[in-house]
N, C-alpha and C positions, 0 to 999 in steps of 0.2 A: 054286769060290771061292764065299763066303757072305757072308752081312751081318749085323752084330750090331750093339748100342748104337747104335739110331738112325741107318741107314744105315753104318757104317762097312763100308768093304768089306774081306774077309777071301781074301786069295791062297794059293793052292794052292803045292806047294814049284815045282811046273813054272813056274808063272806070275810066282813070284818069280826064276828063273833068267832069263826074257824082261825081267823089270823090269831085272837085273842087267845085260845085254848093253844096254839102254838106257843104264842107267846109266855103263855104260864108254866109251860114245860123246861123253856127256855129260862126262865128266872128262876123257877124250883132247880133246875140242875144247876146253874151257877152258883146258887146258894150253897146246895151239897158240895161243889168244887172249892170254894172259898174255904169251908171249915176242914178240908180232908188236906189242904196244901203244909206241909211240914217237913222238915228237913228228913232226907235219904229216900222220899218218896220219887218215882221217875217220872216222867211227864208222859211216858206209855200209860204208865199205874194212872194217873188222872187221868187220861184217854178213857180208859175201860171203864172207869167210875161215871163218865159221863155218858157212855154209850150206854151202859146199863139205866143209869137214871132216866134217860129220853125214851129207850124202847119201853123201859116198864110203864112208864106214865103213855104209853099207846100213841106215840110219834116214831117217826125216822130221824135219823141226824141229816142236817141239810150238807153238812160238808163233808161227808165219809164219800168218796167217790167224785166229787165234783171236779172236773176239768183234772182228775187223776191224783186228787189231793187223797192221801191215805189215812189220815185221821178222823174223829167225830168230832174235834174240835182244835182250837190253833191253840196252842202255848208258845210262848215269845218271852225269853226270859233276859232281864236286863237290859242290853243293847239291842236286842231283837224287838222290832216295833210291832211288827203285824206279821202271820200267816206262817209262826213257826210248828214245825212238824215235831208230834208227839214222838218220842224215843227212848232211848236207855240214858238220855242225860240225867244226873241224879241232884235235885233241889237240896240246895246248904241253904243255912242261915244266912239271912242278909238278901238273898236273891230276890229281883222283883219280876212276877210273874203277871203277864197278860194273858187272859183267857177268854178267847172267842168261841162262842155256841151257837149251833143255829139248828131247830127242828121243823119238820113239816108234818101238817095234819091235816088230812083230806085237800093236799095238794097246794097247800097254803104255809107260808114261811113265818118264820119267828127267829130275829136275829140281835145277840146281844153280846155286850162282853164286859169285863171290868178286871181292874190291875190288883194284885195284892202283894203285899212284902211277906217273905219267910221269915217267922221270927219277928223280933222288933225293928221297925223302920227307923233310920236314920231320920234328922229334923228336915232335911232335903227329900227324902223320899216322902215324908209324909206330907210336904207341900206340893210335891209334884202329884202324886195322887188325888190332893185334895182338890187343886185348882183344874187338873183335868176333870175330874168327875162334877165338880161345881159348874165347868164351861159349859159340859153336855146338857147340865139342867137350865142355864143361862138358854141355851140354842133350843132346847124343846119350849122353853116359858115363851119364846119370842115369836112361834109360829100360832099366828092367830089366822081363822078363820077370813078370807078375803085376803091376806098378805101375800108375799111371795117365797119362793123358796131359801131366795140369798138371805131374806131378812134372819135364818137360822144361823147360819156363819156370820155373819157379821156380829151375830148378839155373842158367839162363841170368841171370838177375834177379841172383842171389846171387852169382855171379860179377864180373858187372859193380861190383854194389855195392862189393865187396870190394877193386875196383882205385880208389875214391874216394881211397882213402888216400896212395894215389902220386902225388895232385895231378893225375889226370885224370877227372874226373867228367862221366862222358857219359850223351847223354839215350837211352832206349829209345822209340824209335816203337813205338806201341800199337796205330794204325790197321793195320797192316798185320801179317800174322803167318803163320806155316806151317801146313799144311794135310794133308790125306789125301792119298793119289797112288796111281795103279793104271791102270785102264781109263780114266780122266780124269785131267787133269793138276792140276785141285782137285776134290777131295772132302773129306768129313765125315773125322772133324773138323778144327776150328780147333785150331793149335798157337801158342798165344800164347809171347811170349817174357819172362812175368813172372805175380806170381801165386801163390796156394797150391798146396802138392803135395796129392796126393790125390784130386784130383777128375777128373771125364771118364771118358771109356772106358778100359776095361782093356787094358793090352799085352800082348795074346797073339799065341801063332805066326800068322803071313801077315798082319799088320797093317803098313802100309807108310806112312810119314809124311814129309814134306818139313819140317828145323827151318831157319830163317833170321831170326837177329835181325839188325835194323837199326838202327846207333848213329849219334849225332851228336853232335859237340862242343859244340853249344849247346842250344836248347831243342829239344824232338822235336817239337814243334806242326809237321803238313803240310798243304798244299794240293794241288791236282792244279791243271797248266796248260790253256791252253785248248785243249790237243790233245784233252783229256780223257783221257790217258794218264799223262803225265810228273807223279811227285809230287817234291814240292820242298820244302825246310825253309821253315816262314815267316820266319823271320829270316836267311835266308840263310846258316848253317853248313854245314860239310861233312858227309857222311853217310857211312858204309861199309854193305856187304851180304855177308853169308858165308852159303851155305844148301849143305845135304846133303840127299837123300834115303837112306833108311836103313828096314830092316825090320826084326822080330823073327822070330827062329827060335825052337825048343825048346832052342838051346845059348847065346842070347844075339843083339847084336846087329850086322847087317850091312850098313855104308856102303855103298850099291850105286854111287853116285856116286864112291865114293875108289877111285882104282885098286888100293890095297892091301885095298880091302873095310874099310879104317878100322883095320887091325889095331893098327898101331904107336900110333897115338893112344889107342883104345880101351884098349890093354894098358897104356899109363903111366899112365892115369886107373883104373886097376883094375876096369875095367867088360869084363864076359865077351865076347870074339868069337864070332860064331856063323855062320861063313858053309855055305852049302850046297854040297854037290858039285856041280860042271860035269855 
């Protein structure tokens, strides 16, 4: 493992394989959680399901105890953007729930998030989730060997703005961004979801990043609640959050937290898919 471009951690192929193991735990756990969401379930019950899933797969929750965070996942509901603390809140039909999950395998982290609606989504919620997830994939597809980190955020923003013409003009949260990941959950560099391309550290084999757009149906300005964790929209508008951890290899991009490694979505977007052999 080496360090380049002001502290960017470069992983060996063997270390990326450990991150893939952590990523598969996260991907499988999020799949379980998405299927478990229902009216009447508390966010603490969802957290318990997550912890059992992570530990039963031989990993440790990244979030539990991180700077004092009390849960194994973040559960952010409706106007809560990120970092919501699991508790006694009872989910109701129509709630929009963003679930952020991390796991550690032999010292290496995986981190991903998704958003779901409890029950049947409204047309606006359906568009919010679709555009948020699609913008993440466009960002991932823009990460090319030899490119720069800001190519990712530029692609996210470009896709989101392209959807304004459909009548769904969404806000891009700028205060919270993606990040490097590996031996710690948060490492340099930051990965914004907006901005000009061609800047920041170069995308070289062994770099691993988390890409995580957060979009709102209203003003993207945020505030932090008194619990010093939960981030909410100032105007009370709903928000969605999607995230994947990916790595650059000599052959292309490998989405470590996607169960198929990102092959289907990257290929559809014309991006090179570059998994390592297990």
